[in-house]
C-alpha positions, 0 to 999 in steps of 0.5 A, spaced: 500 499 499 502 507 498 506 505 492 504 508 485 502 504 479 499 506 473 494 501 473 491 500 480 486 493 480 490 490 475 490 483 479 492 478 474 500 480 473 501 485 479 506 491 479 512 489 482 516 493 486 523 490 488 529 493 491 536 495 487 542 496 490 549 498 490 552 491 492 548 484 495 551 486 501 547 493 501 540 489 498 541 484 504 540 489 509 535 493 506 530 487 505 532 484 511 531 491 516 525 492 513 522 485 513 524 486 520 520 492 521 514 488 521 511 491 516 504 486 516 502 491 522 501 497 518 499 494 510 495 489 510 498 485 503 504 483 506 506 476 509 506 476 516 512 472 516 519 474 520 525 474 517 528 467 517 536 467 519 536 459 518 535 458 511 539 463 511 545 461 514 543 454 511 544 456 504 550 460 507 554 454 509 550 448 504 555 445 501 552 442 495 546 446 491 542 443 485 543 449 479 538 448 474 541 452 468 535 455 462 540 456 457 533 459 452 525 460 453 524 458 447 523 464 444 528 469 443 534 467 444 540 471 448 545 473 445 552 472 445 554 477 451 548 475 454 549 467 454 556 469 456 554 470 461 550 466 464 555 460 462 561 465 466 556 463 472 553 455 470 561 454 470 564 458 476 559 454 480 561 448 477 568 450 479 566 449 486 563 442 486 555 444 485 551 440 481 550 444 474 544 442 468 541 444 464 533 444 464 527 445 460 520 447 464 515 447 461 512 452 455 515 459 456 511 461 450 504 460 454 507 463 459 509 470 455 501 469 451 497 468 458 501 474 461 501 479 455 493 478 454 492 479 461 496 484 462 492 489 458 486 485 459 483 492 460 485 495 452 490 499 456 484 504 458 487 505 465 493 507 465 491 511 458 486 514 463 492 519 467 495 521 461 495 529 461 494 534 455 502 534 453 504 528 455 507 522 451 507 515 452 513 509 453 515 508 445 513 500 447 507 502 451 505 506 445 506 500 440 501 496 445 496 501 444 496 504 438 496 495 435 490 495 441 486 500 438 486 497 431 479 495 428 479 488 429 478 486 421 485 490 420 488 486 426 485 479 423 488 480 416 494 481 420 494 476 424 493 471 418 499 475 413 504 473 419 500 466 421 500 463 413 504 467 409 510 470 413 510 463 417 511 465 423 506 461 428 510 464 435 509 472 433 502 471 430 498 467 437 501 473 441 498 478 435 491 474 434 488 475 441 490 482 442 484 485 444 480 488 450 477 482 454 470 482 457 469 479 465 468 471 461 474 472 457 478 475 463 476 468 468 479 464 462 485 467 462 485 467 469 484 460 469 490 458 465 494 462 468 493 459 475 493 451 472 501 454 468 504 455 475 501 449 477 504 445 472 511 449 473 510 447 480 509 440 480 515 440 474 520 444 479 518 438 484 518 433 480 523 433 474 528 438 476 529 438 483 533 444 484 535 449 489 534 454 484 535 457 477 539 462 473 537 465 466 538 471 462 535 475 466 532 478 459 536 477 451 540 482 450 543 488 454 540 495 456 537 496 448 539 503 445 533 510 448 525 508 444 528 502 442 522 498 446 518 501 441 521 495 438 522 490 443 517 491 448 515 484 447 522 480 448 520 480 456 520 472 457 525 471 461 523 475 467 515 475 465 515 467 466 515 469 473 511 474 473 506 470 471 508 464 476 517 482 471 519 486 465 526 488 465 533 489 463 539 487 465 543 492 471 548 495 473 546 493 481 543 487 483 535 487 485 530 483 488 523 482 486 519 477 489 514 475 483 507 472 480 510 464 478 510 468 485 516 466 485 523 469 489 528 472 483 534 476 484 538 481 478 546 479 480 551 483 474 556 478 473 560 482 467 560 486 461 558 487 453 565 485 450 566 487 442 570 482 441 567 476 444 559 479 443 559 479 436 553 476 432 556 469 429 557 469 421 551 468 418 547 471 423 540 473 420 535 476 423 530 475 417 529 468 420 527 469 426 520 470 429 517 478 431 519 477 437 527 475 437 527 481 431 524 485 435 529 484 440 535 483 435 534 490 432 538 493 436 543 488 438 550 490 436 557 489 441 561 494 438 555 499 440 553 496 447 560 495 448 562 496 456 554 496 458 552 490 464 550 484 463 547 480 468 543 473 469 537 471 474 537 467 479 530 464 481 528 460 487 521 459 489 514 463 492 517 466 499 524 465 498 527 471 499 532 469 505 535 463 501 536 467 494 540 473 496 544 466 501 544 464 494 545 470 490 553 471 495 554 464 493 554 466 486 559 472 487 564 468 492 564 463 486 564 469 481 571 471 486 574 464 484 573 462 478 574 469 473 573 475 477 566 478 480 563 484 475 567 490 477 563 496 481 563 503 477 568 508 481 564 512 486 569 517 489 
C-alpha cells in the first residue's frame, strides 16, 4: 500500500516493487531491515513472516547446490553477451563442486502469451487515463496501445499474414487475441494462469529438483533510448516469473518477489565485450520470429561495449532469505573463478 502504479486494480500480473542497491550486501541489509520493521503491522498486503535467519545461514553454509540453468526460453535466444554471462556463472558454480545442469521448464511461450494477454486485459484504458495534456507515452507502451486499438478485422488480416505468409506462429499467436477482454475471457485466462503455475510447481518439484535456477534476465543488454518500440515484447525471461517483471540487465543487484509467485534476484556479472560478443557470421535477423526480431534489431556488441550484463537467480515462493544467500555464494564463486563484476568508482 502507498505505492503508485499506472494500473491500479490490475491484479492478474501485479506490479512489482523491488529494491535495487549498489552492492549485494546493501541489498541484503535493506531487505532484512525492512522485514524486521514488521510491515504487516501497518500494511495488510504483507505476509506476517519474520526474517528467517536460519534459512539464510543454511544456504550460506550448504556445501553442494543443485543448480538448473535455463539457456533459452525458446522464444528469443539470449544474445552472445547474455549467454556468455550465464555460462560464466554456470562454470564458476560447477568449479565450486555444485551440480549444474540445463533445464527446460514448461513452455515459457505459454507464460509469455498468458502474461501479455492479462497485462493489458482492459485494453490499456487504465494507464492511458492518467495522461495529461502534453504528456507522451513510452515507445513500447505506445506500440501496444496502437495495436490494441486497431479495428479487429484489420488485426485479424494482419494475424493471417503473419501466420500464413510470414509463417511466424509465435508472433502470430501473441497478436491474434491482443484486444480488450470481457470478464468471461479474463476469467478464462486467469484460470489458465493458475493451471500453468501448478504445472511449473510440479515440474520444479518432480523433475528439475533444483535448489535454484539461473537464467538470463533479458535476451539483450540494455537497448538504446526509444528502442523499446521494437523490443517491448522480448521480456519473457522475467515475465515468466511475473506470471507464475519486464526488466533489462542491471548494473546493480536487485531482488524481486515475482508473481509464479517466485523470488528472483539480478546479479551483474560482466560487461559487453566488442570482440567476444559479436553475433555469429551468417546471423540473419529476418529468420527470427517477430519477438526475437524486435530484440535483436538493436543488438550491436560494438555500440554496447561496456554495458553491464547480468544473470537472474530464481527461487520459489517466499524464499527471499535463501535467494539473497545464494546470490552471495554466486558472487563468491565468481571471485574464485573469473572475478566478480567491477563496480564503477564513485570517489
